[in-house]
A tleap script that builds the chain and sets N, CA, C and O, in Angstrom:
source leaprc.protein.ff14SB
mol = sequence {
  NMET TYR VAL SER LYS THR LEU VAL ILE GLY
  ARG CYS TRP ARG CYS GLY ARG LYS ILE PHE
  LYS TYR ASP ASP TYR TYR VAL CYS PRO LYS
  CYS HIE ALA ILE TYR CYS PRO THR CYS ALA
  LYS LYS VAL PHE TYR LYS CYS PRO ALA ASP
  GLY THR PRO LEU GLU ALA CLYS
}
set mol.1.N position { 0.821 -1.228 0.126 }
set mol.1.CA position { 0.083 0.169 -0.047 }
set mol.1.C position { 0.764 1.300 -0.090 }
set mol.1.O position { 1.744 1.437 0.641 }
set mol.2.N position { 0.382 2.244 -0.904 }
set mol.2.CA position { 1.351 3.384 -0.859 }
set mol.2.C position { 0.772 4.588 -0.314 }
set mol.2.O position { -0.361 4.968 -0.612 }
set mol.3.N position { 1.697 5.312 0.644 }
set mol.3.CA position { 1.077 6.121 1.514 }
set mol.3.C position { 1.884 7.670 0.973 }
set mol.3.O position { 3.071 7.816 0.678 }
set mol.4.N position { 1.060 8.442 0.974 }
set mol.4.CA position { 1.692 9.739 0.385 }
set mol.4.C position { 2.632 10.197 1.485 }
set mol.4.O position { 2.245 10.216 2.654 }
set mol.5.N position { 3.887 10.575 1.131 }
set mol.5.CA position { 4.997 11.350 1.732 }
set mol.5.C position { 4.362 12.617 2.849 }
set mol.5.O position { 4.665 12.949 3.995 }
set mol.6.N position { 3.728 12.913 2.229 }
set mol.6.CA position { 3.154 14.162 2.895 }
set mol.6.C position { 2.276 13.816 3.985 }
set mol.6.O position { 1.926 14.813 4.618 }
set mol.7.N position { 1.724 12.528 4.487 }
set mol.7.CA position { 1.215 12.098 5.414 }
set mol.7.C position { 2.170 11.785 6.663 }
set mol.7.O position { 1.697 11.799 7.800 }
set mol.8.N position { 3.598 11.487 6.420 }
set mol.8.CA position { 4.321 10.794 7.279 }
set mol.8.C position { 4.688 12.174 7.904 }
set mol.8.O position { 4.979 13.055 7.094 }
set mol.9.N position { 4.717 12.490 9.246 }
set mol.9.CA position { 5.380 13.285 10.143 }
set mol.9.C position { 6.913 13.119 9.918 }
set mol.9.O position { 7.762 13.804 9.347 }
set mol.10.N position { 6.927 11.956 10.584 }
set mol.10.CA position { 8.494 11.393 11.024 }
set mol.10.C position { 8.944 10.353 11.553 }
set mol.10.O position { 8.039 9.538 11.372 }
set mol.11.N position { 9.651 9.915 12.020 }
set mol.11.CA position { 9.811 8.502 12.867 }
set mol.11.C position { 10.087 8.814 14.411 }
set mol.11.O position { 10.580 9.796 14.966 }
set mol.12.N position { 9.606 7.661 14.867 }
set mol.12.CA position { 9.760 7.687 16.167 }
set mol.12.C position { 11.354 7.525 16.379 }
set mol.12.O position { 12.144 6.825 15.746 }
set mol.13.N position { 11.629 8.592 17.721 }
set mol.13.CA position { 13.321 8.371 17.757 }
set mol.13.C position { 13.854 7.220 18.132 }
set mol.13.O position { 14.955 6.735 17.872 }
set mol.14.N position { 12.628 6.674 19.015 }
set mol.14.CA position { 13.132 5.270 19.561 }
set mol.14.C position { 13.256 4.018 19.072 }
set mol.14.O position { 14.212 3.266 19.260 }
set mol.15.N position { 12.149 3.772 18.357 }
set mol.15.CA position { 12.001 2.615 17.388 }
set mol.15.C position { 12.140 2.648 16.023 }
set mol.15.O position { 12.298 1.599 15.399 }
set mol.16.N position { 12.096 3.878 15.395 }
set mol.16.CA position { 12.053 4.193 14.331 }
set mol.16.C position { 10.600 3.902 13.398 }
set mol.16.O position { 10.573 4.114 12.185 }
set mol.17.N position { 9.755 3.532 13.951 }
set mol.17.CA position { 8.389 3.560 13.207 }
set mol.17.C position { 7.727 4.748 12.655 }
set mol.17.O position { 8.029 5.830 13.159 }
set mol.18.N position { 6.859 4.717 11.685 }
set mol.18.CA position { 6.804 5.652 10.921 }
set mol.18.C position { 5.856 6.181 11.620 }
set mol.18.O position { 5.062 5.348 12.057 }
set mol.19.N position { 5.573 7.618 11.976 }
set mol.19.CA position { 4.343 8.601 12.536 }
set mol.19.C position { 3.639 9.150 11.410 }
set mol.19.O position { 4.201 10.048 10.783 }
set mol.20.N position { 2.559 8.777 11.069 }
set mol.20.CA position { 1.776 9.677 10.064 }
set mol.20.C position { 0.959 10.915 11.046 }
set mol.20.O position { 1.087 11.189 12.239 }
set mol.21.N position { 0.158 11.453 10.061 }
set mol.21.CA position { -0.371 12.831 10.217 }
set mol.21.C position { -1.457 12.725 11.499 }
set mol.21.O position { -1.480 13.478 12.473 }
set mol.22.N position { -2.272 11.686 11.257 }
set mol.22.CA position { -3.303 11.793 11.975 }
set mol.22.C position { -3.293 10.545 12.857 }
set mol.22.O position { -4.348 9.983 13.150 }
set mol.23.N position { -1.851 10.017 13.371 }
set mol.23.CA position { -1.468 8.963 14.281 }
set mol.23.C position { -1.607 9.710 15.598 }
set mol.23.O position { -1.689 10.937 15.548 }
set mol.24.N position { -1.643 9.063 16.820 }
set mol.24.CA position { -1.252 9.387 17.818 }
set mol.24.C position { 0.033 9.505 18.392 }
set mol.24.O position { 0.432 8.379 18.690 }
set mol.25.N position { 0.867 10.397 18.680 }
set mol.25.CA position { 2.278 10.626 19.087 }
set mol.25.C position { 2.462 11.684 20.040 }
set mol.25.O position { 1.693 12.572 20.410 }
set mol.26.N position { 4.117 11.291 20.488 }
set mol.26.CA position { 4.272 12.438 21.596 }
set mol.26.C position { 5.430 13.138 20.937 }
set mol.26.O position { 6.114 12.707 20.009 }
set mol.27.N position { 5.555 14.476 21.670 }
set mol.27.CA position { 6.353 15.368 21.446 }
set mol.27.C position { 7.308 15.579 22.643 }
set mol.27.O position { 6.906 15.546 23.807 }
set mol.28.N position { 8.504 15.782 22.319 }
set mol.28.CA position { 9.092 16.569 23.640 }
set mol.28.C position { 9.423 18.140 23.241 }
set mol.28.O position { 10.193 18.392 22.314 }
set mol.29.N position { 8.820 19.109 23.968 }
set mol.29.CA position { 8.671 20.262 23.733 }
set mol.29.C position { 10.114 20.929 23.925 }
set mol.29.O position { 10.345 22.029 23.421 }
set mol.30.N position { 10.966 20.320 24.579 }
set mol.30.CA position { 12.226 21.041 24.766 }
set mol.30.C position { 13.077 20.724 23.241 }
set mol.30.O position { 13.453 21.627 22.494 }
set mol.31.N position { 13.261 19.382 23.000 }
set mol.31.CA position { 14.003 18.848 21.890 }
set mol.31.C position { 13.520 18.666 20.725 }
set mol.31.O position { 14.166 18.677 19.678 }
set mol.32.N position { 11.767 18.398 20.911 }
set mol.32.CA position { 11.077 18.373 19.513 }
set mol.32.C position { 11.354 16.638 18.920 }
set mol.32.O position { 11.090 16.333 17.757 }
set mol.33.N position { 11.772 15.887 19.673 }
set mol.33.CA position { 11.951 14.543 19.457 }
set mol.33.C position { 10.461 13.784 19.504 }
set mol.33.O position { 9.703 13.661 20.466 }
set mol.34.N position { 10.328 13.382 18.315 }
set mol.34.CA position { 8.791 12.510 18.210 }
set mol.34.C position { 8.874 10.864 18.723 }
set mol.34.O position { 9.846 10.155 18.463 }
set mol.35.N position { 7.916 10.487 19.341 }
set mol.35.CA position { 7.692 9.049 20.013 }
set mol.35.C position { 6.360 8.525 19.602 }
set mol.35.O position { 5.401 9.297 19.595 }
set mol.36.N position { 6.212 7.198 19.236 }
set mol.36.CA position { 5.265 6.587 18.860 }
set mol.36.C position { 4.615 6.172 20.316 }
set mol.36.O position { 5.383 6.141 21.278 }
set mol.37.N position { 3.231 5.852 20.508 }
set mol.37.CA position { 2.656 5.676 21.866 }
set mol.37.C position { 3.681 4.699 22.478 }
set mol.37.O position { 4.249 5.065 23.507 }
set mol.38.N position { 3.956 3.568 21.982 }
set mol.38.CA position { 4.346 2.386 22.856 }
set mol.38.C position { 5.684 3.018 23.405 }
set mol.38.O position { 5.909 2.970 24.614 }
set mol.39.N position { 6.554 3.595 22.555 }
set mol.39.CA position { 7.641 4.051 22.990 }
set mol.39.C position { 7.796 4.875 24.150 }
set mol.39.O position { 8.631 4.803 25.052 }
set mol.40.N position { 6.637 5.849 23.930 }
set mol.40.CA position { 6.453 6.932 24.990 }
set mol.40.C position { 5.921 6.237 26.368 }
set mol.40.O position { 6.149 6.806 27.435 }
set mol.41.N position { 5.269 5.106 26.337 }
set mol.41.CA position { 4.674 4.351 27.865 }
set mol.41.C position { 6.120 3.992 28.208 }
set mol.41.O position { 6.558 4.351 29.301 }
set mol.42.N position { 6.965 3.249 27.284 }
set mol.42.CA position { 8.083 2.358 28.020 }
set mol.42.C position { 9.034 3.508 28.165 }
set mol.42.O position { 10.079 3.014 28.587 }
set mol.43.N position { 9.168 4.686 28.033 }
set mol.43.CA position { 10.152 5.596 28.581 }
set mol.43.C position { 9.412 6.588 29.579 }
set mol.43.O position { 9.832 7.675 29.977 }
set mol.44.N position { 8.119 5.913 29.915 }
set mol.44.CA position { 7.107 6.895 31.273 }
set mol.44.C position { 6.969 8.014 30.685 }
set mol.44.O position { 7.664 8.856 31.254 }
set mol.45.N position { 6.261 8.540 29.593 }
set mol.45.CA position { 6.092 9.870 29.119 }
set mol.45.C position { 6.969 10.716 29.366 }
set mol.45.O position { 6.591 11.857 29.630 }
set mol.46.N position { 8.126 10.466 29.355 }
set mol.46.CA position { 9.609 11.513 29.562 }
set mol.46.C position { 10.464 11.323 28.517 }
set mol.46.O position { 10.605 10.192 28.052 }
set mol.47.N position { 11.181 12.458 27.985 }
set mol.47.CA position { 12.119 12.226 27.066 }
set mol.47.C position { 13.438 11.779 27.647 }
set mol.47.O position { 14.000 12.341 28.587 }
set mol.48.N position { 13.832 10.837 27.076 }
set mol.48.CA position { 15.275 10.076 27.535 }
set mol.48.C position { 16.539 11.080 27.687 }
set mol.48.O position { 17.376 11.114 28.588 }
set mol.49.N position { 16.402 12.005 26.358 }
set mol.49.CA position { 17.435 12.661 26.432 }
set mol.49.C position { 17.509 13.678 27.352 }
set mol.49.O position { 18.624 14.020 27.746 }
set mol.50.N position { 16.177 14.415 27.912 }
set mol.50.CA position { 16.624 15.287 28.802 }
set mol.50.C position { 15.862 15.223 30.066 }
set mol.50.O position { 16.276 15.681 31.131 }
set mol.51.N position { 14.695 14.613 29.889 }
set mol.51.CA position { 13.929 14.264 31.248 }
set mol.51.C position { 12.209 14.916 31.123 }
set mol.51.O position { 11.216 14.478 31.705 }
set mol.52.N position { 12.303 16.153 30.109 }
set mol.52.CA position { 11.191 16.692 29.724 }
set mol.52.C position { 10.109 15.449 29.773 }
set mol.52.O position { 10.301 14.271 29.469 }
set mol.53.N position { 8.850 16.120 30.276 }
set mol.53.CA position { 7.601 15.198 29.829 }
set mol.53.C position { 7.209 15.826 28.594 }
set mol.53.O position { 7.249 16.972 28.146 }
set mol.54.N position { 6.744 14.485 28.114 }
set mol.54.CA position { 6.204 14.273 26.370 }
set mol.54.C position { 5.011 14.879 26.676 }
set mol.54.O position { 4.430 14.711 27.749 }
set mol.55.N position { 4.477 15.834 25.449 }
set mol.55.CA position { 3.187 16.278 25.109 }
set mol.55.C position { 2.725 15.141 24.288 }
set mol.55.O position { 3.504 14.602 23.501 }
set mol.56.N position { 1.277 14.669 24.448 }
set mol.56.CA position { 0.590 14.108 23.364 }
set mol.56.C position { 0.062 14.844 22.308 }
set mol.56.O position { -0.605 15.853 22.533 }
set mol.57.N position { 0.324 14.387 20.998 }
set mol.57.CA position { -0.426 15.301 19.978 }
set mol.57.C position { -1.325 14.574 18.873 }
set mol.57.O position { -1.941 15.241 18.041 }
savepdb mol mol.pdb
quit
């Protein structure tokens, strides 16, 4: 299945999964790292790089 590149926001910084525009994802407000819900849960909703709480998008 082809997915338009405009729908892909980026990849999860932890696992590399593609994050699409309408998916649930988490962002670190300080370093702007994107995390999928699974990885966000595994890191306890805090950015592994700087410890900032992740924001749901």
